[in-house]
C-alpha positions as CSV (number, residue, x, y, z in Angstrom):
1,X,-5.1,14.3,-1.5
2,X,-2.9,12.8,1.2
3,X,0.5,11.2,0.5
4,X,3.1,9.4,2.6
5,X,6.2,7.4,1.8
6,X,7.0,4.2,3.7
7,X,9.8,1.6,3.6
8,X,8.6,-2.0,3.1
9,X,10.0,-3.8,6.2
10,X,9.2,-7.5,5.6
11,X,11.7,-9.7,3.7
12,X,9.4,-10.9,0.9
13,X,7.8,-7.5,0.2
14,X,4.3,-7.1,-1.2
15,X,3.8,-10.6,-2.6
16,X,0.7,-12.8,-2.5
17,X,-0.2,-12.9,1.2
18,X,1.0,-9.5,2.3
19,X,-0.4,-7.9,-0.9
20,X,-3.8,-9.5,-0.1
21,X,-3.7,-8.0,3.4
22,X,-2.8,-4.6,1.9
23,X,-5.6,-4.7,-0.6
24,X,-8.2,-5.8,2.0
25,X,-7.1,-2.8,4.2
26,X,-7.3,-0.4,1.2
27,X,-10.8,-1.7,0.4
28,X,-12.0,-0.7,3.9
29,X,-11.9,3.0,2.8
30,X,-14.1,5.0,0.5
31,X,-11.2,7.1,-0.9
32,X,-9.4,6.2,-4.1
33,X,-6.0,4.7,-3.0
34,X,-2.9,4.2,-5.1
35,X,0.5,2.8,-4.4
36,X,3.6,4.1,-6.3
37,X,7.0,2.6,-6.7
38,X,9.5,4.7,-8.6
39,X,7.4,6.3,-11.3
40,X,4.7,3.6,-11.6
41,X,1.4,4.1,-9.9
42,X,-1.3,1.4,-9.5
43,X,-4.7,1.1,-7.8
44,X,-4.0,-0.1,-4.2
45,X,-7.3,-2.0,-4.3
46,X,-6.2,-4.2,-7.2
47,X,-4.2,-7.4,-6.4
48,X,-2.8,-7.6,-10.0
49,X,-1.8,-3.9,-9.9
50,X,0.0,-4.2,-6.6
51,X,1.7,-7.5,-7.5
52,X,2.8,-6.0,-10.9
53,X,5.0,-3.5,-9.1
54,X,7.3,-6.3,-7.8
55,X,7.8,-4.6,-4.4
56,X,10.5,-6.4,-2.4
57,X,11.7,-5.8,1.2
58,X,13.7,-2.6,1.6
59,X,11.8,-0.8,-1.2
60,X,10.4,2.6,-0.5
61,X,6.8,3.0,-1.7
62,X,4.4,6.0,-1.8
63,X,0.8,5.6,-0.6
64,X,-1.6,8.1,-2.0
65,X,-5.3,8.6,-1.2
66,X,-7.9,11.0,-2.4
67,X,-11.4,11.2,-0.9
68,X,-13.4,11.6,2.3
69,X,-11.2,9.3,4.5
70,X,-7.9,9.8,2.6
71,X,-5.8,10.6,5.7
72,X,-7.1,7.5,7.7
73,X,-6.6,5.3,4.6
74,X,-3.0,6.3,4.2
75,X,-2.2,6.1,7.9
76,X,-3.7,2.6,8.2
77,X,-1.8,1.3,5.1
78,X,1.5,2.9,6.3
79,X,1.0,1.2,9.8
80,X,0.3,-2.1,8.1
81,X,3.4,-1.9,5.9
82,X,5.5,-0.8,9.0
83,X,4.2,-3.8,11.0
84,X,5.8,-6.1,8.4
85,X,2.2,-7.4,7.9
86,X,2.2,-9.0,11.3
87,X,-1.4,-7.8,11.7
C-alpha cells in the first residue's frame, strides 16, 4: 500500500471535468486506488464516488493505492492534482 497527501490547487476542485481527468488517470493503473477526504474514502476510479466527496480548491486529499503499480499510480495522480489539471 502506498499513500500520499496532496493539496488540490485548482479553484473549482475535483468537479466534472477535472474529476473525469482524475478518474481516467486512475484507470490507467492495475492497482486499486482510493481518494480520501477527511474520514471518507471512495474508489478513485468511480466518477460518482469522487464527485460525492465535494472536493474544492484548497482541500487536502489523500491518495491511496494498493497493487502491482501502486507507487506509480499515486505519484501520477499527485502530479495531476498538483498541475491544477492543466495536463
